[in-house]
Every structure is written in structure tokens, then in C-alpha cells.
N, C-alpha and C positions, 0 to 999 in steps of 0.2 A: 472616664465614663464608659460604661458598658454599652457599646453600640450594637450589640447583638440583639438585645431585648429592649422593647419600647413599652412604657406604661401608657395605656390608652384610658383616659378618664372620660366616662360618659356623663353627659349633662342631665339636668333635671330642672324643674321650674325655678325661676327667679322673679322678683317683683318688678313692676313697671319702672321703678327707679333704679334697677340694677342690683338690688340686694339679693344675694344668694339665699335660697331657702335651706331649711335644715337638712334635707336629703343631700343637696349639693355640698353643703359644708361638711357633713359626715364623710362623703366621698373624698373631698379635698384633704381632709385630715388624714385619712387612710393613705392616700397617694403620697402625701408628704412624708409619712412614716416609712413607707417603702423606699422612697427616694433617699431619705437620710441613711437608711441601712445600706443601700447600694445605689450609687449615682447612675441613672439611666435616663435617656431622653423621654420626655413626656409629650404626649399628643392629646390635646384637649378638644372635645367635640361640642358642637352646638352653635347654631346660628340664631335664627329668629323663627317665631311661630306663635300664633295666637294662644296655643295651648301650653306654652312654656316660657316664652320670652318676648315681651312687647317693649322692652327697654331700647334705648338708642344704641346699645352695644351688643355685639355678638355674645352669646352665652359662653362660648369657649374663651373669649377674651376675659370675661369676668372670673372664670375658673383660674386662668393663668395669673391674673392679678392677685387673687387670693393666695395662690401658691407662692408667688413672689413675696408677699407680705410675710409668709412663714419662713422665708429664707431660701427658696429655690432660685438659683441664678437664672437670669433671663436667657442665657445661652443654652439652657437645658431643654428648651422647648422646640419641638418640630413646628412647622407651619400649622395654623389652626384648621380644623376640619369643620367647616361651616355647614352643618347638617340641620335638618328640620325634623327628624324623627329617628327611631332606632335603626331602621333599615338604612336610612341615609347616613347614619353614623358610620356604618360599615363601608358604604360606598365611598363616602368622602375620605374616610381614613385610608382606604386602599389607594386612592389617588395620591395622598400625601406619602404613604409608605413606599410607593413605587419609585420615588425619587431617591431612596436610600437603600443601602445594603442591610436590610433588617431581616432577621430570620425568625424571631420569636416575639410574641405579643403577650402582654399581661393586661387583660381587659378588666377594668374596675367599674363596677356598677353596684346596685343594691341587691341584697339576697333575694328579694321578691322578683327581681328582673332577670336573674342569671339564666334561667331556662330558655327564655325567649332570645336573649342576647346570644346564647350558645347556638341556637338554631340558625340565627341570622349570620353571625360571624363565621360559623363553620362552613356555610355555603359560599358567602361572598369573599371571604379571605381564606379559602381552602388550602392554599399553598403555604400558609404560615403555621408554625407551631404556636399553640395558644394555651394560655391558662386563664381561667375566669375567677375573679374574686368578687364575692358578694358581701358588701358591707352590711352589717346588722345595724339597724337604727334603734338606739336605746332610748332616745328622747321621744316624747309624745308627738306624733305627727297625725293630725286630724284625718287627713285623706288617705292614710296608709291602707285601710281596708278596701277603699275604692280602687286604689292602684293595684292591689293584689287581684281583685276581681277583673280589672282591665287586662291584666297579664294572662289570666286563664282564657278569656275570650280571644285575645290576640294570638296566643299559642294555638288555640283550636283553629282559628282562621288560617294560620300558616300551614298547619298540618293538613287541613282540608284543601286549601287552594294553592299552596306554594307561595313563594316570594315573588314580588314584582319589583324590579329595580332596573 
């Protein structure tokens, strides 16, 4: 397994009973494809929050379980980053990564989310080499336009006020 690069899988909403939504499932599928091409450690993000996970399980755990169903071995995962939002994804990921000799990150999110993720991770994880992958969602996702609008507002706020973490 390549210990130089880590795949960081960012979370998205799941149902109250722990079922991953279509955005998360698309990201999981993409990460699995990358992992099958070249075995690398995977860091799953997401804890709890009223806006994305009210189930009894951390979102990162649900992502990890789905990847294991697809054949990713349990020993391929770094400790979970139990975050509550995108800024916290970077903060909690950094805490996990500092325990290992990792030099390069491949951060997987959705295409509509990449610009904000890049702003955040470039600041908080500035000492790491980073690649950002934006998954395209081909299935119908009702809230996709709302998510894109949220990204525009959030990016504006970061550029105007900076990051708080």
C-alpha cells in the first residue's frame, strides 16, 4: 500500500437511519475505483450534525462501512475524522494525518464543492501536497442547485472574512 498518499473522502448527508445519500454513494464509488487502481490509505470524514447526519452512527463510519462492502479491507483506513462541516473536515483530518508520515493528499468531494474545499484545505493543510477530485453526479439529485448556491455564498464569505478554525 502506498503510504505516501492518502485518499480523503469528504462526507455529505445521510438519512436519520444511516442510509447514505446519492452524493455520498457517488463519492464512495469513486474512492473505491481509485483504491482498486492503487492501494492507498483512506481517511473518511464526517461526524454528526443536524444538517447532514442525525443517525446514531458517525457519517465517516457509514462511509467506511460502504467501502468495506465494496471490498476495501478494514486495515486500509486511517482513524475516522469526526467533523461537523467542511472547515472541520480539514481540521480533524489534519489531527489524524499528523500521526503518520504522509506527504500527499488526494481529496475527494463533489465537483460543485471543489473550489471551497481547495480554499479551506490549502490554508489548513498547507504543508501537504494536494490533489482535488470533484465527482460529477449523473443521477438526479433534487437539492443539487441549492447546494451549488450554498457554495457560492460560502466561498464569498471565506474570501470576505477568512477562515475561522
